[in-house]
C-alpha positions in Angstrom: -4.7 98.9 104.7 -1.1 98.4 103.7 0.2 99.6 107.0 -2.0 97.1 108.8 -0.7 94.2 106.6 2.8 95.4 107.4 2.2 95.4 111.1 0.8 91.8 110.8 3.6 90.6 108.8 6.1 92.1 111.3 4.2 90.4 114.2 4.2 87.3 112.4 7.9 87.4 111.6 8.7 88.2 115.4 6.4 85.4 116.6 8.1 83.0 114.2 11.5 84.1 115.3 10.6 83.7 118.9 9.0 80.2 118.3 12.1 79.0 116.3 14.6 80.7 118.9 14.7 77.9 121.4 15.5 75.5 118.6 18.1 77.6 116.7 19.9 79.1 119.6 21.4 75.8 120.9 22.4 74.9 117.5 24.0 78.3 116.9 26.0 77.9 120.1 27.1 74.4 119.2 28.2 75.6 115.7 30.1 78.4 117.2 31.8 76.2 119.7 32.8 73.7 117.0 34.3 76.4 114.7 36.0 78.0 117.6 37.7 74.6 118.8 38.5 74.0 115.1 40.3 77.2 114.6 42.3 76.7 117.8 43.4 73.3 116.8 44.3 74.7 113.2 46.3 77.6 115.0 48.0 75.2 117.1 49.0 72.9 114.1 50.2 75.9 112.2 52.3 77.1 115.0 53.8 73.7 115.6 54.7 73.3 111.8 56.3 76.8 111.9 58.5 75.7 114.9 59.4 72.6 113.1 60.4 74.5 109.9 62.5 77.0 111.9 64.2 74.0 113.6 65.0 72.3 110.2 66.2 75.7 108.9 68.5 76.2 111.8 69.8 72.7 111.5 70.5 73.2 107.7 72.2 76.5 108.3 74.3 75.0 111.1 75.3 72.1 109.0 76.1 74.3 105.9 78.2 76.5 108.3 80.2 73.6 109.6 80.8 72.4 106.0 81.9 75.8 104.9 84.2 76.2 107.9 85.9 72.8 107.1 86.5 73.8 103.5 87.9 77.3 103.9 91.1 77.9 101.8 93.8 80.2 103.2 94.3 82.4 100.2 97.3 84.3 101.6 99.2 81.0 102.2 98.5 79.8 98.7 99.6 83.0 97.0 102.8 83.2 99.2 103.8 79.5 98.1 103.2 80.5 94.4 105.5 83.6 94.9 108.1 81.8 96.8 108.5 79.1 93.9 109.2 81.9 91.3 
C-alpha cells in the first residue's frame, strides 16, 4: 500500500512539474539573462575602474619621479666644497 501511495505521489509531482514548466521556464530564462547581463556590466565597470586606478598610479609615480629628479643633491660636489674650504 505504501508503494502505491509513493508511486501516486511521484506521478503527481511529475504532473505538477510538467504543468508549471511552461510558466517557470521563461521566468528562469529571463532571470538568468538579467543576472548574466548584470554580471557582464559589473565586470566591465570593475575593469574600467582598475584601468583608471592604474592611470592614476602611473601619473602619480611619474609626477613623483619628476619632483625627485629636480631635487637631487650632488653629494660629491657638496663634500668637495667642504674639504676645499678647510
